[in-house]
C-alpha positions in Angstrom: 15.0 20.8 -44.7 12.2 20.6 -47.3 10.8 23.7 -49.0 7.1 23.9 -49.7 5.8 26.4 -52.2 2.3 27.1 -53.1 1.2 26.5 -56.8 1.3 30.2 -57.7 4.9 30.6 -56.5 5.9 27.4 -58.3 4.5 28.8 -61.5 6.2 32.1 -60.9 9.6 30.3 -60.4 9.1 28.2 -63.5 8.3 31.3 -65.6 11.4 33.1 -64.2 13.6 30.1 -65.2 12.1 30.1 -68.7 12.7 33.8 -68.9 16.4 33.2 -68.1 16.5 30.5 -70.7 15.1 32.8 -73.4 18.0 35.2 -72.5 20.4 32.4 -73.1 21.1 31.6 -69.4 20.8 27.9 -69.0 23.1 26.8 -66.1 22.4 27.6 -62.4 24.6 26.9 -59.4 24.0 26.9 -55.7 26.4 29.0 -53.7 28.4 27.0 -51.3 31.7 27.5 -49.4 33.4 24.4 -50.7 34.4 23.8 -54.4 33.0 21.0 -56.3 35.0 18.6 -58.5 34.0 18.2 -62.1 36.2 15.6 -63.8 39.1 16.1 -61.4 39.2 19.9 -61.9 38.0 21.8 -58.8 36.0 24.9 -59.6 33.8 27.1 -57.4 30.1 26.3 -57.7 29.4 29.9 -58.6 31.5 29.8 -61.8 29.5 29.7 -65.0 30.9 29.2 -68.4 29.2 31.2 -71.2 28.2 29.2 -74.3 31.1 30.6 -76.4 33.6 29.4 -73.7 32.5 25.8 -73.8 34.5 23.3 -75.8 32.8 21.3 -78.5 34.0 17.9 -77.2 35.1 15.1 -77.0 36.2 17.0 -73.9 36.8 16.0 -70.3 35.0 19.0 -69.0 31.3 18.9 -68.2 28.6 21.5 -68.7 26.2 21.7 -65.8 22.5 22.0 -66.6 19.4 22.1 -64.5 16.0 20.9 -65.7 12.8 22.6 -64.8 10.7 20.0 -63.1 8.6 21.7 -60.5 7.0 18.7 -58.9 10.4 16.9 -58.5 12.0 20.0 -56.9 9.3 20.7 -54.4 7.2 17.6 -53.7 7.2 15.6 -50.5 9.4 12.4 -50.4 8.0 9.7 -52.6 7.1 6.2 -51.4 10.0 4.6 -53.3 12.5 6.7 -51.3 12.3 4.2 -48.4 12.8 1.2 -50.6 16.4 -0.1 -51.3 15.4 -2.7 -54.0 15.2 -0.8 -57.3 12.8 -3.4 -58.8 10.4 -2.8 -56.0 11.0 1.0 -56.1 10.2 1.1 -59.9 7.1 -0.9 -59.2 5.9 1.7 -56.6 6.5 4.5 -59.2 4.4 2.5 -61.7 1.6 2.0 -59.2 1.7 5.7 -58.3 1.4 6.5 -62.0 -1.7 4.3 -62.3 -4.0 4.6 -65.3 -2.8 8.2 -65.6 -5.2 10.9 -66.5 -3.0 13.9 -65.6 -2.8 15.4 -69.1 -5.0 15.4 -72.2 -3.2 12.4 -73.8 -5.4 9.9 -72.0 -8.4 11.3 -74.0 -6.6 11.3 -77.3 -6.4 7.6 -78.3 -3.6 6.2 -76.2 -4.1 2.4 -75.6 -1.8 2.0 -72.6 1.0 3.6 -70.6 4.5 2.8 -71.7 6.5 3.0 -68.5 10.0 1.8 -69.3 12.0 -1.4 -69.6 15.4 -2.8 -68.8 17.9 -3.4 -66.1 16.9 -1.5 -62.9 20.6 -1.3 -62.0 21.7 -0.2 -65.4 24.8 1.9 -65.8 23.5 3.2 -69.1 20.0 4.7 -69.7 18.5 5.8 -73.0 15.7 8.4 -73.0 13.6 9.0 -76.0 10.7 11.3 -76.8 7.4 9.4 -76.7 5.9 6.1 -77.5 4.8 5.4 -81.1 2.1 3.1 -82.5 4.0 -0.1 -81.9 5.0 0.9 -78.4 1.4 1.9 -77.6 0.3 -1.6 -78.7 3.0 -3.5 -76.9 3.4 -1.3 -73.8 7.2 -1.3 -74.2 9.4 1.6 -75.4 11.4 1.3 -78.7 9.9 -1.8 -80.2 9.1 -0.6 -83.7 11.6 0.2 -86.5 13.3 2.9 -84.5 13.6 0.4 -81.6 15.2 -2.2 -83.9 17.8 0.4 -84.8 18.3 1.3 -81.1 18.9 -2.4 -80.5 21.6 -2.4 -83.2 23.2 0.7 -81.6 23.2 -1.0 -78.2 24.7 -4.2 -79.7 27.4 -2.2 -81.5 28.4 -0.9 -78.1 29.0 -4.4 -77.0 25.8 -4.5 -74.8 22.4 -6.2 -74.8 19.1 -4.5 -74.6 18.5 -6.1 -71.2 21.7 -4.5 -69.9 20.4 -1.0 -70.3 17.3 0.9 -69.2 15.0 2.5 -71.8 12.3 5.1 -71.2 10.7 8.2 -72.8 10.0 11.7 -71.6 6.3 11.0 -71.8 4.6 7.7 -71.3 1.6 8.0 -73.6 1.5 8.1 -77.4 0.6 11.6 -78.8 -2.0 11.4 -81.5 -0.5 10.9 -84.9 3.0 10.6 -83.3 3.1 14.4 -83.0 5.7 16.1 -80.9 4.8 16.3 -77.3 3.6 19.6 -76.0 5.5 21.4 -73.2 2.7 21.0 -70.7 2.6 17.2 -71.5 6.3 16.9 -70.9 6.1 19.0 -67.7 3.3 16.8 -66.4 4.9 13.4 -67.2 8.6 14.0 -66.7 8.5 14.0 -62.9 7.8 10.2 -63.1 10.9 9.8 -65.4 13.0 11.8 -62.8 11.9 9.3 -60.2 12.9 6.4 -62.4 16.3 8.0 -62.9 16.7 8.5 -59.2 16.0 4.9 -58.5 18.2 3.4 -61.3 21.1 5.8 -60.8 22.7 5.2 -64.1 26.3 6.2 -64.7 25.4 7.7 -68.1 22.2 8.9 -69.7 21.9 9.3 -73.4 19.1 11.6 -74.6 17.8 10.5 -77.9 16.8 13.5 -80.0 16.0 17.1 -79.5 12.8 16.8 -77.5 14.4 14.5 -74.9 17.5 16.7 -74.7 15.7 20.0 -74.4 13.3 18.7 -71.8 16.0 17.2 -69.6 18.4 20.1 -69.9 15.9 22.9 -70.3 18.1 24.2 -73.2 16.5 25.5 -76.4 19.3 24.8 -78.8 19.7 22.9 -82.1 21.1 19.4 -82.1 24.4 20.6 -83.6 25.0 22.5 -80.3 23.5 20.0 -78.0 25.7 17.1 -79.2 29.4 16.7 -78.6 29.7 17.5 -74.9 29.0 16.1 -71.5 26.3 17.6 -69.2 26.1 17.1 -65.5 22.5 16.1 -65.0 21.7 15.6 -61.3 25.1 14.0 -60.6 24.9 11.8 -63.7 26.7 12.4 -67.0 24.4 13.0 -69.9 25.2 13.0 -73.6 22.9 13.8 -76.5 22.7 12.0 -79.8 20.2 11.6 -82.7 16.9 9.8 -82.2 16.9 6.4 -84.1 13.7 7.5 -86.0 15.7 10.5 -87.4 18.6 8.1 -88.4 16.1 6.0 -90.3 15.1 9.2 -92.2 18.7 10.3 -92.7 21.1 7.3 -92.6 24.0 9.6 -93.4 23.9 10.8 -89.8 24.6 7.3 -88.4 28.4 8.1 -88.5 27.8 11.1 -86.3 25.6 9.0 -83.9 28.4 6.4 -83.7 30.8 9.1 -82.7 28.5 10.1 -79.8 28.2 6.5 -78.7 31.9 6.0 -78.7 32.3 8.9 -76.3 29.7 7.1 -74.1 31.6 3.8 -74.4 34.8 5.4 -73.4 33.2 6.8 -70.3 31.7 3.4 -69.4 35.1 1.6 -70.0 33.7 -0.4 -73.0 36.0 -1.6 -75.8 35.4 0.4 -79.0 35.2 -1.9 -82.1 36.5 -0.8 -85.4 33.2 -1.6 -87.1 30.9 1.5 -87.4 27.2 1.7 -86.8 25.2 0.3 -89.7 
């Protein structure tokens, strides 16, 4: 049974969730009679681990997080829901997005929308922050210097770029490559959620703090976000550094490689002895 809320009630619910997040409450569970299984350990859905109780990973326990995406939670079924072919479903989402004018970014110099690229049936999905200048020119995510490093990261995992799916939280370049504003993320991210629902990856890797905080609705530093699994809408999600950050601070590549090895283990990929360069 679908639930329809008026815009005012949606806003009130969103503000209440943000209020809980400011109090340090990030995880929410629906009460059900039956337990759920998280990595083979049955726990009631009402059980909530406080931050100090969570392990710092690599752990085989998962933290459960809920993102605040109002449109995705309450909107009517989308046209792609009736389509079995993921290629066609993604095409329908792109058509629905159109020449988007839903936020201010369409007036601030963006050249084109950067939708996403890769295998529509990928087991692994990378999600970054926003397109940069090169991406805005070419219409494809991660094609500049940061994209070249991401390609190397994917190759080090024993995969090819065309094996994975790559997208961003928002699909238009912010002026001057500034950090996306919250309302821009809230406006654009429902389309990303629809892409995720179509692709159904086994693992999502959030690249950088903006992607991680938007997807998980957790306002925490990278040191706390990394090193654990999150249950994101039934998909495992891990957090690592954005390739652009690694270009500025190459010393952190070893830490990023640790994150990727955890992902590789989950996907059943062989872990090479050679580290990320």
